[in-house]
MARBA-3410 file (N, C-alpha, C, O; in Angstrom, 1 decimal):
258
-80.5,58.0,94.0,-79.8,57.1,95.0,-79.0,55.9,94.3,-79.7,55.2,93.6 ~ -77.9,55.6,94.3,-77.2,54.5,93.7,-77.1,53.3,94.9,-76.3,53.4,95.8 ~ -77.9,52.4,94.8,-77.8,51.4,95.8,-76.5,50.4,95.2,-76.1,50.3,94.1 ~ -76.1,49.8,96.4,-75.2,48.7,96.1,-75.8,47.4,95.7,-76.8,47.0,96.4 ~ -75.4,46.7,94.9,-75.9,45.3,94.5,-74.8,44.5,94.0,-73.7,44.9,93.9
-75.2,43.3,93.8,-74.2,42.2,93.2,-75.1,41.6,92.1,-76.3,41.4,92.2 ~ -74.5,41.3,91.2,-75.1,40.3,90.1,-74.2,39.0,89.7,-73.0,39.0,89.4 ~ -75.0,37.9,89.9,-74.6,36.7,89.6,-75.0,36.4,88.2,-76.1,36.1,88.0 ~ -74.3,36.6,87.2,-74.7,36.5,85.8,-74.4,35.1,85.2,-73.4,34.5,85.3 ~ -75.7,34.8,84.5,-75.4,33.5,83.6,-75.1,33.8,82.2,-74.1,33.4,81.6
-75.9,34.4,81.7,-75.5,34.8,80.2,-76.8,36.0,80.0,-77.7,36.0,80.7 ~ -76.5,36.7,78.8,-77.4,37.8,78.4,-78.6,37.3,78.0,-79.6,38.0,78.0 ~ -78.8,35.9,77.6,-80.3,35.5,77.3,-81.1,35.0,78.4,-82.3,34.7,78.2 ~ -80.6,35.0,79.6,-81.1,34.5,80.7,-82.2,35.3,81.2,-82.0,36.5,80.9 ~ -83.3,35.0,81.8,-84.2,36.0,82.5,-83.5,36.3,83.7,-82.6,35.7,84.2
-84.0,37.7,84.3,-83.4,38.4,85.6,-84.4,38.2,86.6,-85.6,38.1,86.4 ~ -83.7,38.1,87.8,-84.3,37.8,89.2,-83.8,38.6,90.1,-82.7,38.3,90.5 ~ -84.5,39.7,90.7,-83.9,40.6,91.8,-84.4,40.1,93.1,-85.5,39.7,93.2 ~ -83.6,40.2,93.9,-83.8,39.7,95.3,-83.6,41.0,96.3,-82.7,41.7,96.2 ~ -84.7,41.2,97.3,-84.8,42.2,98.2,-84.7,41.9,99.7,-85.8,41.6,100.3
-83.8,41.9,100.4,-83.9,41.6,101.7,-84.8,42.4,102.6,-85.3,43.4,102.1 ~ -84.9,42.1,104.1,-85.8,42.4,104.8,-85.0,43.7,105.6,-83.9,44.1,105.4 ~ -85.9,44.0,106.5,-85.3,45.0,107.8,-84.3,44.4,108.5,-84.4,43.3,109.0 ~ -82.9,45.3,108.7,-81.6,45.2,109.1,-81.0,43.9,108.6,-80.3,43.2,109.3 ~ -81.2,43.5,107.4,-80.5,42.5,106.4,-79.8,43.3,105.4,-79.9,44.5,105.3
-79.1,42.5,104.6,-78.2,42.7,103.4,-78.4,42.1,102.3,-79.2,41.1,102.3 ~ -77.8,42.4,101.3,-77.9,41.3,100.1,-77.6,40.0,100.2,-78.2,39.1,99.5 ~ -76.8,39.6,101.2,-76.4,38.1,101.5,-77.4,37.5,102.3,-77.4,36.3,102.4 ~ -78.2,38.1,102.7,-79.4,37.4,103.6,-80.2,36.1,102.6,-80.6,35.0,103.0 ~ -80.3,36.8,101.4,-81.0,35.7,100.3,-80.1,35.0,99.4,-80.5,34.6,98.2
-78.9,34.7,100.0,-78.0,34.1,99.2,-78.1,32.5,99.0,-77.4,31.9,98.3 ~ -79.2,32.0,99.8,-79.5,30.5,99.5,-80.4,30.7,98.1,-80.1,30.0,97.1 ~ -81.3,31.5,98.1,-82.1,31.8,96.7,-81.2,31.8,95.7,-81.2,31.0,94.8 ~ -80.2,32.9,95.7,-79.4,33.2,94.6,-78.9,31.9,94.3,-79.0,31.4,93.2 ~ -78.3,31.3,95.1,-77.4,30.0,94.5,-78.2,29.0,93.8,-77.8,28.3,92.8
-79.6,29.0,94.3,-80.5,28.1,93.8,-80.9,28.3,92.3,-81.1,27.5,91.4 ~ -81.0,29.7,92.2,-81.4,30.0,90.8,-80.4,30.7,89.9,-80.7,31.1,88.8 ~ -79.2,30.9,90.4,-78.0,31.4,89.4,-77.9,30.5,88.3,-77.6,31.1,87.3 ~ -78.1,29.2,88.2,-77.8,28.6,87.1,-78.8,28.9,86.0,-78.3,28.7,84.9 ~ -80.0,29.2,86.1,-80.9,29.5,85.3,-81.2,30.9,84.9,-81.8,31.2,83.9
-80.8,31.8,86.0,-81.1,33.3,86.1,-80.1,34.3,86.0,-79.0,33.8,86.3 ~ -80.0,35.3,85.7,-79.1,36.5,86.0,-79.8,36.9,87.3,-80.9,37.5,87.2 ~ -79.2,36.6,88.5,-79.7,37.4,89.9,-79.0,38.5,90.2,-77.8,38.7,90.0 ~ -79.8,39.2,90.8,-79.4,40.6,91.1,-79.7,40.8,92.7,-80.9,40.9,93.1 ~ -78.8,40.9,93.7,-79.1,40.9,95.0,-78.7,42.4,95.7,-77.7,43.0,95.6
-79.7,42.8,96.2,-79.6,44.4,96.4,-79.6,44.8,97.9,-80.4,44.2,98.7 ~ -78.7,45.6,98.2,-78.8,46.2,99.6,-79.8,47.5,99.6,-79.6,48.4,98.8 ~ -80.8,47.5,100.4,-81.6,48.5,100.4,-81.1,49.8,101.0,-80.1,49.7,101.8 ~ -81.6,51.0,100.7,-81.0,52.2,101.4,-81.0,51.9,102.8,-81.9,51.3,103.4 ~ -79.8,52.5,103.7,-79.7,52.3,104.9,-79.5,50.9,105.3,-79.9,50.5,106.4
-78.9,50.2,104.5,-78.4,48.6,104.7,-77.3,48.3,104.0,-77.0,48.9,103.0 ~ -76.6,47.3,104.5,-75.5,46.8,103.8,-74.5,47.9,103.4,-73.9,48.6,104.2 ~ -74.3,47.9,102.1,-73.2,48.9,101.7,-74.0,50.0,100.8,-73.5,50.7,100.0 ~ -75.3,50.1,101.0,-75.9,51.2,100.1,-75.8,52.4,101.0,-75.4,52.3,102.1 ~ -76.1,53.5,100.4,-76.0,54.8,101.1,-77.1,55.0,102.1,-78.3,54.7,101.9
-76.6,55.6,103.5,-77.6,56.0,104.4,-78.4,57.4,103.8,-78.0,58.1,102.9 ~ -79.6,57.5,104.4,-80.4,58.5,103.7,-80.9,59.4,105.0,-80.5,59.3,106.1 ~ -81.7,60.2,104.6,-82.4,61.2,105.9,-83.4,60.4,106.5,-83.9,60.9,107.5 ~ -83.9,59.3,106.0,-85.1,58.8,106.5,-85.5,57.9,105.4,-85.7,58.2,104.2 ~ -85.5,56.6,105.9,-86.2,55.4,105.0,-87.4,55.6,104.5,-88.3,56.1,105.2
-87.5,55.3,103.3,-89.0,55.5,102.8,-89.1,54.6,101.7,-88.3,54.5,100.7 ~ -90.2,53.8,101.9,-90.7,52.6,100.8,-90.8,53.0,99.4,-90.2,52.4,98.5 ~ -91.4,54.0,99.3,-91.5,54.5,97.8,-90.2,54.9,97.1,-89.9,54.5,96.0 ~ -89.5,55.7,98.0,-88.0,56.0,97.5,-87.1,54.6,97.3,-86.4,54.4,96.3 ~ -87.3,53.8,98.3,-86.4,52.6,98.0,-86.9,52.0,96.8,-86.1,51.5,96.1
-88.2,51.9,96.4,-88.7,51.2,95.2,-88.2,51.8,93.8,-88.0,51.2,92.8 ~ -88.2,53.3,94.1,-87.6,53.9,92.9,-86.1,53.5,92.6,-85.6,53.2,91.5 ~ -85.4,53.4,93.8,-83.9,53.2,93.7,-83.7,51.6,93.1,-82.8,51.3,92.3 ~ -84.5,50.7,93.4,-84.6,49.4,92.9,-84.9,49.3,91.4,-84.6,48.4,90.6 ~ -85.8,50.5,91.3,-86.4,50.5,89.7,-85.2,51.1,88.9,-85.1,50.7,87.8
-84.4,51.9,89.4,-83.2,52.4,88.7,-82.2,51.3,88.4,-81.6,51.4,87.4 ~ -82.1,50.3,89.2,-81.1,49.2,89.1,-81.8,48.5,88.0,-81.1,48.3,87.0 ~ -82.9,48.0,88.0,-83.5,47.3,87.0,-83.4,48.1,85.7,-82.9,47.4,84.7 ~ -83.7,49.1,85.5,-83.5,49.8,84.2,-82.1,50.2,83.5,-81.9,50.8,82.4 ~ -81.1,49.7,84.8,-79.7,49.8,84.2,-79.2,48.3,83.7,-78.0,48.1,83.3
-80.3,47.3,83.7,-80.1,46.0,83.3,-80.4,45.8,81.7,-81.1,46.5,81.1 ~ -79.7,44.9,81.2,-80.2,44.7,79.7,-81.3,43.7,79.7,-81.2,42.6,79.3 ~ -82.6,44.2,80.2,-83.7,43.6,80.0,-84.7,44.7,80.3,-84.5,45.7,81.0 ~ -85.8,44.5,79.8,-87.1,45.4,79.9,-87.7,45.2,81.4,-88.2,46.1,82.0 ~ -87.8,43.7,81.8,-88.5,43.5,83.0,-87.7,42.3,83.7,-86.9,41.5,83.1
-87.9,42.3,85.1,-87.3,41.4,85.7,-88.2,40.8,86.9,-89.0,41.5,87.5 ~ -88.0,39.4,87.1,-88.8,38.9,88.3,-88.4,39.4,89.7,-87.2,39.5,90.0 ~ -89.2,39.8,90.4,-88.7,40.6,91.8,-89.2,39.8,92.9,-90.4,39.5,93.0 ~ -88.3,39.5,93.9,-88.7,38.8,94.8,-88.3,39.4,96.4,-87.1,39.4,96.8 ~ -89.3,39.8,97.1,-89.0,40.6,98.4,-89.4,39.9,99.6,-90.6,39.4,99.6
-88.4,39.7,100.7,-88.9,39.3,102.0,-89.0,40.5,103.1,-88.2,41.4,103.2 ~ -90.2,40.3,103.8,-90.4,41.5,104.7,-90.5,42.8,104.2,-91.3,43.0,103.2 ~ -89.8,43.6,104.7,-89.6,45.0,104.3,-89.4,45.0,102.9,-90.1,45.7,102.2 ~ -88.4,44.1,102.3,-88.1,44.0,100.8,-89.4,43.5,100.0,-89.5,43.6,98.7 ~ -90.4,43.0,100.9,-91.5,42.5,100.2,-92.5,43.8,99.7,-93.1,43.9,98.6
-92.4,44.7,100.9,-93.0,46.0,100.7,-92.6,46.9,99.7,-93.4,47.7,99.1 ~ -91.3,46.9,99.6,-90.6,47.6,98.5,-90.8,47.1,97.1,-91.0,47.9,96.2 ~ -90.9,45.6,97.0,-91.3,44.9,95.7,-92.6,45.2,95.3,-93.0,45.2,94.1 ~ -93.5,45.4,96.3,-95.1,45.5,96.0,-95.2,46.9,95.5,-96.0,47.1,94.6 ~ -94.4,47.8,96.0,-94.5,49.2,95.9,-94.1,49.5,94.3,-94.6,50.3,93.5
-92.8,48.8,94.0,-92.2,48.9,92.8,-93.2,48.2,91.7,-93.2,48.8,90.6 ~ -93.9,47.3,91.9,-94.6,46.7,90.9,-95.9,47.5,90.7,-96.4,47.5,89.6 ~ -96.5,48.2,91.7,-97.7,49.2,91.5,-97.2,50.2,90.8,-98.0,50.7,89.9 ~ -96.0,50.8,91.0,-95.7,52.2,90.3,-95.0,51.8,89.0,-94.9,52.7,88.1 ~ -94.5,50.4,88.7,-93.6,50.3,87.5,-94.1,49.1,87.0,-93.1,48.3,86.9
-95.1,48.6,86.6,-95.5,47.2,86.4,-94.8,46.7,85.0,-94.6,45.5,84.8 ~ -94.4,47.6,84.2,-93.8,47.1,83.1,-92.3,46.7,83.3,-91.6,46.2,82.4 ~ -91.9,46.9,84.3,-90.6,46.6,84.9,-90.5,45.3,85.6,-89.4,44.8,85.8 ~ -91.7,44.8,86.0,-91.6,43.4,86.8,-92.4,42.5,86.1,-93.6,42.8,85.9 ~ -92.0,41.3,85.8,-92.4,40.3,85.0,-93.2,39.3,86.0,-94.1,38.6,85.7
-92.6,39.3,87.2,-93.1,38.3,88.1,-92.9,38.9,89.5,-91.8,39.4,89.8 ~ -94.0,39.0,90.5,-93.8,39.5,91.9,-93.9,38.4,92.7,-94.9,37.7,92.5 ~ -93.0,38.2,93.6,-92.9,37.3,94.5,-92.8,37.9,96.2,-91.6,38.2,96.5 ~ -93.6,38.0,97.0,-93.7,38.4,98.3,-93.6,37.3,99.3,-94.3,36.4,99.4 ~ -92.6,37.5,100.1,-92.6,36.5,101.2,-92.7,37.1,102.6,-91.9,37.8,103.2
-93.9,36.6,102.9,-94.2,36.9,104.5,-94.6,38.3,104.8,-94.2,38.8,105.9 ~ -95.3,38.9,104.1,-95.5,40.3,104.5,-96.9,40.8,103.6,-97.1,40.3,102.5 ~ -97.6,41.6,104.0,-98.8,42.2,103.2,-99.0,43.8,103.0,-98.7,44.7,103.9 ~ -99.6,44.0,101.9,-99.7,45.4,101.8,-100.7,46.0,102.9,-101.7,46.6,102.5 ~ -100.3,46.0,104.0,-101.0,46.9,105.1,-100.0,47.6,106.0,-98.8,47.6,105.8
-100.5,48.3,107.0,-99.8,48.8,108.3,-99.7,47.9,109.1,-100.5,47.0,109.1 ~ -98.7,48.0,110.0,-98.3,46.9,111.1,-98.1,47.9,112.2,-97.9,49.1,112.1 ~ -98.3,47.0,113.5,-98.0,47.5,114.8,-96.6,47.4,115.0,-95.9,46.6,114.4 ~ -96.2,48.4,115.8,-94.6,48.5,116.3,-94.2,47.2,116.7,-94.9,46.7,117.7 ~ -93.2,46.5,116.2,-92.9,45.3,117.1,-91.2,45.1,116.9,-90.8,44.0,116.7
-90.6,46.1,117.0,-89.1,45.9,116.9,-88.4,46.8,117.9,-87.2,47.1,117.8 ~ -89.2,47.4,118.9,-88.6,48.0,120.0,-87.4,47.4,120.6,-86.4,48.0,120.6 ~ -87.6,46.1,121.1,-86.5,45.2,121.8,-85.4,45.2,120.7,-84.3,45.1,121.2 ~ -85.5,45.1,119.4,-84.4,45.2,118.7,-83.5,46.3,118.5,-82.3,46.2,118.5 ~ -84.3,47.3,118.5,-83.6,48.7,118.8,-83.0,49.0,120.0,-82.0,49.7,120.0
-83.5,48.6,121.1,-82.9,48.8,122.2,-81.7,47.8,122.4,-80.7,48.2,123.1 ~ -81.8,46.7,121.9,-80.3,45.8,121.8,-79.5,46.4,121.1,-78.3,46.6,121.5 ~ -79.8,46.8,120.0,-78.8,47.4,119.1,-78.2,48.8,119.9,-77.0,48.9,120.1 ~ -78.9,49.6,120.4,-78.4,50.7,121.2,-77.6,50.4,122.5,-76.8,51.3,122.9 ~ -77.8,49.5,123.2,-77.1,48.7,124.2,-75.8,48.2,123.7,-75.1,47.7,124.6
-75.3,48.3,122.6,-74.1,47.7,122.4,-73.1,48.9,122.4,-73.3,49.8,121.6 ~ -72.0,48.9,123.2,-71.0,49.9,123.6,-70.1,49.9,122.3,-69.0,49.3,122.3 ~ -70.4,50.5,121.2,-69.4,50.3,119.8,-68.1,50.9,120.3,-67.1,50.4,119.6 ~ -67.9,51.7,121.2,-66.6,52.4,121.4,-65.6,51.5,122.1,-64.4,51.6,122.0 ~ -66.3,50.6,123.0,-65.4,50.0,123.8,-65.4,48.3,123.6,-64.6,47.6,124.1
-66.3,47.9,122.9,-66.2,46.4,122.8,-64.9,45.9,122.0,-64.1,46.7,121.5 ~ -64.7,44.6,122.1,-63.5,44.1,121.5,-63.8,42.8,120.7,-62.9,42.3,120.1 ~ -65.3,42.3,120.6,-65.4,41.5,119.9,-66.8,41.3,119.8,-67.6,41.8,120.6 ~ -67.3,40.4,118.7,-68.9,40.1,118.5,-69.6,39.6,119.8,-70.7,40.0,120.1 ~ -68.9,38.8,120.4,-69.4,38.1,121.5,-69.6,39.0,122.6,-70.6,38.9,123.2
-68.6,40.1,122.9,-69.2,41.1,123.6,-70.6,42.0,123.1,-71.5,42.2,123.9 ~ -70.6,42.3,121.9,-71.9,42.8,121.4,-72.9,41.9,121.7,-73.8,42.3,122.4 ~ -73.0,40.7,121.4,-74.2,39.8,121.8,-74.4,39.9,123.2,-75.6,40.1,123.6 ~ -73.4,39.7,124.0,-73.6,40.0,125.5,-74.6,41.1,125.9,-75.6,40.9,126.7 ~ -74.1,42.2,125.3,-74.8,43.5,125.5,-76.4,43.4,124.8,-77.3,43.7,125.6
-76.6,43.1,123.8,-77.9,42.9,123.1,-78.9,41.8,123.8,-80.1,41.8,123.8 ~ -78.2,40.9,124.4,-78.9,39.6,125.0,-80.1,40.4,126.1,-81.3,39.9,126.2 ~ -79.8,41.3,126.6,-80.7,41.7,127.8,-82.1,42.0,127.1,-83.1,41.8,127.8 ~ -82.0,42.5,125.9,-83.3,43.0,125.3,-83.6,42.1,124.3,-84.8,41.8,124.2 ~ -82.6,41.4,123.3,-82.8,40.5,122.2,-82.6,39.0,122.7,-81.5,38.4,122.7
-83.9,38.4,123.1,-83.8,37.2,123.9,-83.5,36.0,123.0,-83.1,34.9,123.4 ~ -83.8,36.3,121.8,-83.6,35.0,120.5,-82.3,35.0,120.2,-81.7,36.0,119.8 ~ -81.7,33.8,120.4,-80.0,33.7,119.9,-80.1,34.1,118.4,-79.3,34.8,117.9 ~ -81.2,33.4,117.6,-81.1,33.5,116.1,-81.3,34.8,115.8,-80.7,35.2,114.7 ~ -82.1,35.7,116.4,-82.3,37.1,116.0,-80.8,37.6,116.2,-80.2,38.2,115.2
-80.2,37.5,117.2,-79.0,38.2,117.6,-78.0,37.8,116.6,-77.3,38.8,116.2 ~ -77.8,36.6,116.3,-76.9,36.2,115.2,-77.1,37.0,113.8,-76.2,37.5,113.1 ~ -78.2,37.0,113.6,-78.9,37.5,112.4,-78.3,39.2,112.4,-77.7,39.8,111.5 ~ -78.7,39.7,113.4,-77.9,41.3,113.6,-76.6,41.4,113.6,-76.0,42.3,112.9 ~ -76.0,40.5,114.3,-74.3,40.5,114.2,-73.7,40.3,112.9,-72.5,40.4,112.7
-74.5,39.9,111.9,-74.0,39.6,110.6,-73.6,41.0,110.1,-72.7,41.1,109.3 ~ -74.4,42.1,110.5,-74.2,43.6,110.2,-73.2,44.3,111.0,-73.0,45.5,110.8 ~ -72.4,43.6,111.9,-71.6,44.3,112.6,-70.2,44.1,112.2,-69.9,42.9,112.1 ~ -69.3,45.0,111.9,-68.0,45.2,111.3,-67.1,46.0,112.0,-67.5,46.8,112.9 ~ -65.7,46.0,111.5,-64.9,46.9,112.0,-64.5,47.7,110.8,-64.3,47.0,109.8
-64.4,49.1,110.8,-64.2,49.7,109.8,-62.7,50.0,109.7,-61.8,49.4,110.3 ~ -62.4,51.1,108.6,-61.0,51.0,108.3,-60.1,51.5,109.5,-58.9,51.3,109.5 ~ -60.7,52.1,110.3,-60.1,52.7,111.5,-60.0,51.5,112.7,-59.4,51.7,113.8 ~ -60.5,50.5,112.4,-60.5,49.5,113.4,-62.1,49.6,114.5,-62.3,48.8,115.4 ~ -62.7,50.5,114.3,-63.9,50.8,115.0,-65.1,49.9,114.6,-65.5,49.6,113.5
-65.7,49.5,115.9,-66.7,48.6,115.5,-68.2,49.7,115.2,-68.6,50.7,115.8 ~ -68.9,49.1,114.2,-70.1,49.8,113.5,-71.0,49.0,113.0,-70.5,47.9,112.6 ~ -72.3,49.2,112.9,-73.3,48.8,112.3,-73.5,49.0,110.7,-73.6,50.1,110.3 ~ -73.4,48.0,110.0,-73.7,48.4,108.5,-75.0,49.0,108.2,-75.1,49.6,107.1 ~ -76.1,48.7,109.0,-77.3,49.5,108.7,-77.4,50.8,109.7,-76.7,51.1,110.6
-78.2,51.3,109.2,-78.4,52.9,110.0,-79.4,52.9,110.9,-80.5,53.2,110.6 ~ -78.9,52.6,112.2,-79.8,52.2,113.3,-80.5,53.5,113.8,-81.6,53.2,114.2 ~ -80.1,54.7,113.9,-80.7,55.9,114.3,-81.8,56.2,112.9,-83.0,56.3,113.2 ~ -81.3,56.2,111.7,-82.2,56.5,110.7,-83.5,55.7,110.5,-84.6,56.1,110.4 ~ -83.1,54.2,110.5,-84.2,53.4,110.6,-85.1,53.5,111.7,-86.3,53.2,111.6
-84.7,54.0,112.9,-85.5,54.1,114.2,-86.5,55.2,113.8,-87.7,55.1,113.9 ~ -85.8,56.3,113.4,-86.5,57.8,113.2,-87.4,57.4,112.1,-88.5,57.9,112.2 ~ -87.3,56.6,111.1,-88.2,56.2,110.1,-89.1,55.1,110.2,-89.8,54.7,109.2 ~ -89.1,54.4,111.5,-89.9,53.2,111.6,-91.5,53.5,111.4,-92.2,52.6,110.9 ~ -91.9,54.5,111.7,-93.4,54.6,111.5,-93.8,54.6,110.0,-94.9,54.4,109.6
-92.6,55.0,109.1,-93.1,54.9,107.6,-92.7,53.4,107.3,-93.4,52.9,106.4 ~ -91.9,52.7,107.7,-91.4,51.2,107.5,-92.6,50.5,107.7,-92.9,49.7,106.8 ~ -93.3,50.6,108.8,-94.4,49.6,109.2,-95.9,49.9,108.4,-96.8,49.1,108.3 ~ -95.8,51.3,108.0,-97.0,52.0,107.4,-97.2,51.2,105.8,-96.4,50.4,105.4 ~ -98.2,51.5,105.3,-98.4,51.3,103.9,-99.3,52.3,103.4,-100.3,52.6,104.0
-98.9,52.9,102.4,-99.5,54.2,101.6,-100.7,53.6,100.7,-100.6,52.7,99.9 ~ -101.8,54.1,101.0,-103.1,53.6,100.0,-102.9,54.1,98.7,-102.4,55.3,98.5 ~ -103.2,53.3,97.8,-103.2,53.8,96.3,-104.2,53.0,95.6,-104.5,51.8,96.1 ~ -104.8,53.5,94.4,-105.9,53.0,93.5,-105.1,52.2,92.3,-105.7,51.7,91.4 ~ -104.0,52.0,92.5,-103.2,51.3,91.5,-103.1,49.8,91.6,-103.2,49.3,92.7
-102.9,49.1,90.6,-103.1,47.6,90.8,-101.9,47.0,89.9,-101.5,47.6,88.9 ~ -101.5,46.0,90.2,-100.6,45.0,89.6,-101.2,43.8,89.2,-101.5,43.0,90.0 ~ -101.4,43.5,87.9,-102.1,42.2,87.5,-101.3,41.0,86.8,-101.7,40.1,86.1 ~ -100.0,41.4,87.1,-99.2,40.4,86.4,-99.1,39.0,87.6,-99.8,38.9,88.6 ~ -98.2,38.1,87.2,-98.0,36.8,87.9,-97.4,37.4,89.3,-96.4,38.2,89.4
-98.1,36.9,90.4,-98.0,37.4,91.7,-98.2,36.4,92.5,-99.3,35.8,92.5 ~ -97.2,36.1,93.4,-97.4,35.0,94.6,-97.0,35.5,95.6,-96.0,36.3,95.6 ~ -97.7,35.2,96.9,-97.5,35.6,98.2,-97.1,34.3,99.1,-97.9,33.4,99.1 ~ -96.2,34.3,99.8,-95.7,32.9,100.5,-95.7,33.3,101.9,-95.0,34.2,102.3 ~ -96.6,32.6,102.6,-96.7,32.9,104.1,-95.8,31.8,104.9,-95.6,30.7,104.3
-95.4,31.9,106.1,-94.9,31.0,106.9,-96.1,30.5,107.8,-96.7,31.3,108.5 ~ -96.4,29.5,107.8,-97.5,28.9,108.6,-97.6,29.4,110.1,-98.7,29.5,110.6 ~ -96.6,29.7,110.7,-96.4,30.0,112.1,-96.3,31.3,112.4,-96.1,31.8,113.5 ~ -96.3,32.2,111.2,-96.0,33.5,111.1,-97.5,34.4,111.3,-98.6,33.8,111.0 ~ -97.5,35.4,111.7,-98.8,36.3,111.8,-98.5,37.5,110.8,-99.3,38.4,110.8
-97.4,37.6,110.1,-97.4,38.5,109.2,-98.5,38.9,108.2,-98.9,40.0,107.9 ~ -98.9,37.8,107.7,-100.0,37.6,106.9,-101.1,36.8,107.3,-100.8,35.7,107.7 ~ -102.4,37.3,107.4,-103.4,36.6,108.3,-104.6,36.6,107.4,-104.5,37.3,106.4 ~ -105.6,35.9,107.4,-106.9,35.9,106.8,-107.4,37.4,106.5,-108.0,37.8,105.5 ~ -107.1,38.1,107.7,-107.8,39.6,107.6,-107.2,40.4,106.4,-107.7,41.4,106.0
-105.9,39.9,105.9,-105.2,40.7,104.7,-105.4,40.2,103.5,-104.5,40.4,102.7 ~ -106.6,39.3,103.3,-106.8,38.8,102.0,-107.3,40.0,101.1,-106.8,40.3,100.0 ~ -108.4,40.8,101.8,-108.9,41.7,100.8,-108.0,42.8,100.5,-108.3,43.5,99.5 ~ -106.8,43.0,101.3,-105.9,44.0,101.0,-105.1,43.7,99.8,-104.7,44.5,98.9 ~ -104.7,42.4,99.9,-104.0,41.8,98.8,-104.7,41.8,97.6,-104.1,42.1,96.5
-106.1,41.4,97.5,-106.6,41.2,96.3,-106.9,42.7,95.6,-107.1,42.9,94.4 ~ -106.8,43.8,96.7,-107.2,45.0,96.0,-106.1,45.6,95.2,-106.4,46.4,94.4 ~ -104.8,45.1,95.5,-103.9,45.7,94.7,-103.4,44.8,93.9,-102.8,45.3,92.9 ~ -103.4,43.3,94.1,-102.9,42.3,93.2,-104.0,41.3,92.8,-104.0,40.2,93.2 ~ -104.8,41.8,92.0,-106.0,40.8,91.8,-105.7,39.4,91.2,-106.6,38.5,91.2
-104.6,39.2,90.7,-104.2,37.9,90.2,-103.3,37.0,91.2,-102.8,35.9,90.8 ~ -103.0,37.6,92.5,-102.3,37.0,93.3,-102.6,35.6,93.6,-103.8,35.3,93.7 ~ -101.6,34.8,93.7,-102.0,33.3,94.4,-101.2,33.2,95.7,-100.4,34.0,96.1 ~ -101.7,32.2,96.5,-101.1,32.1,97.9,-100.4,30.8,98.0,-100.9,29.8,97.4 ~ -99.2,30.8,98.7,-98.9,29.6,99.3,-98.5,29.6,100.8,-97.9,30.5,101.3
-98.8,28.6,101.5,-98.2,28.7,102.9,-97.3,27.3,103.0,-97.6,26.2,102.5 ~ -96.1,27.8,103.8,-95.2,26.8,104.0,-95.4,26.2,105.5,-95.1,27.1,106.3 ~ -95.6,25.2,105.9,-95.6,24.5,106.9,-94.4,24.4,107.8,-93.2,24.2,107.5 ~ -94.8,24.6,109.1,-93.5,24.8,110.2,-92.6,25.8,109.9,-91.5,25.5,110.1 ~ -92.9,26.7,109.5,-92.2,27.8,109.1,-92.9,29.0,109.8,-94.1,29.0,110.0
-91.8,30.1,110.2,-92.3,31.4,110.8,-91.8,32.5,109.8,-91.6,32.2,108.6 ~ -91.6,33.6,110.3,-91.1,34.7,109.3,-90.1,34.6,108.6,-89.9,35.3,107.6 ~ -89.0,33.6,108.8,-87.8,33.5,108.3,-88.2,32.2,107.3,-87.5,31.2,107.5 ~ -89.0,32.2,106.6,-89.5,30.9,106.0,-88.5,30.4,105.0,-88.4,29.2,104.7 ~ -87.8,31.4,104.3,-86.8,31.1,103.2,-85.6,30.3,103.9,-85.0,29.3,103.4
-85.3,30.7,105.0,-84.1,30.0,105.9,-84.4,28.6,106.5,-83.6,27.7,106.7 ~ -85.6,28.6,106.8,-86.1,27.4,107.7,-86.4,26.3,106.9,-86.1,25.2,107.3 ~ -86.8,26.5,105.7,-87.3,25.3,104.7,-86.8,25.9,103.3,-87.7,26.2,102.5 ~ -85.8,25.9,103.0,-85.2,26.6,101.8,-85.7,25.6,100.6,-86.0,26.1,99.5 ~ -85.6,24.4,100.7,-86.0,23.6,99.6,-87.5,23.9,99.2,-88.0,24.2,98.1
-88.2,23.8,100.3,-89.8,24.2,99.9,-90.2,25.4,99.5,-91.3,25.7,99.1 ~ -89.2,26.5,99.8,-89.5,27.8,99.4,-89.0,27.9,97.9,-89.7,28.5,97.1 ~ -88.1,27.6,97.7,-87.4,27.5,96.3,-88.2,26.9,95.1,-88.4,27.3,94.0 ~ -88.7,25.8,95.8,-89.6,25.0,94.7,-90.6,25.9,94.4,-90.8,26.2,93.2 ~ -91.4,26.5,95.5,-92.8,27.2,95.1,-92.4,28.5,94.1,-93.1,28.9,93.1
-91.4,29.1,94.6,-90.9,30.2,93.6,-90.4,29.7,92.4,-90.4,30.5,91.5 ~ -90.0,28.7,92.1,-89.5,28.0,90.9,-90.6,27.7,89.9,-90.5,27.8,88.7 ~ -91.9,27.2,90.6,-93.0,26.8,89.8,-93.6,28.4,89.2,-94.1,28.6,88.1 ~ -93.5,29.3,90.2,-94.1,30.5,89.8,-93.3,31.3,88.7,-93.9,31.9,87.8 ~ -91.9,31.1,88.9,-91.2,32.0,87.8,-91.4,31.4,86.5,-91.0,32.0,85.5
-91.9,30.1,86.4,-92.1,29.4,85.1,-93.5,29.9,84.4,-93.8,29.6,83.2 ~ -94.1,30.7,85.2,-95.6,31.0,84.5,-95.2,32.4,83.8,-94.3,33.3,84.0 ~ -96.2,32.3,82.7,-95.9,33.6,81.8,-97.3,34.2,81.8,-97.5,35.3,81.2
END
């Protein structure tokens, strides 16, 4: 699978940093991180399968997605890259590091753990499916249709970033709504393995988020024995957007480690 990705290249001698967005996102979601690091790193921003401008699949699979990211890394003029993933992107990054440790110089996981989660996006899927793509005339009409199910204005605005008009003028979602819904049981799952990644690893948690809890420490240590943790106060699941300076600072410190 050939993923869509963008490269902000400094020069051939600079280290490489790969950014992987979360569920319903695209490569532009981590643009703030890209802008912060592109003066010192060659930054690769990836669209996951079924997202952005990457191909749609018969069913999203975390391992298959990690293999597609691995293919991108092996195409770069480097043996290994630092990899940062948020939420679903963090799961893909973890699977990549476990399966291809030599390709990952640093692993940074933002607000997700190597565990299975409960279903928590039904209202989002309901909101997306409530949008009558054939009859709407604007994003505002799409937002109004979603608002019955997606109560948070910020979440609606995030989703609407992936609404566009195709070459025929028809409204469409850039992510594969049906495919992601049908694959959701795999998206929230975590495949058990005996593999470990013992390289430089950082888990960053939003203090107000419950995606990483004390109960997840053993699972993190099982797969990532050298993992460090950092909590950013006053942030939820979207910690990199809520406090970008604090987020980028802790990432920067980690990337300096060898």
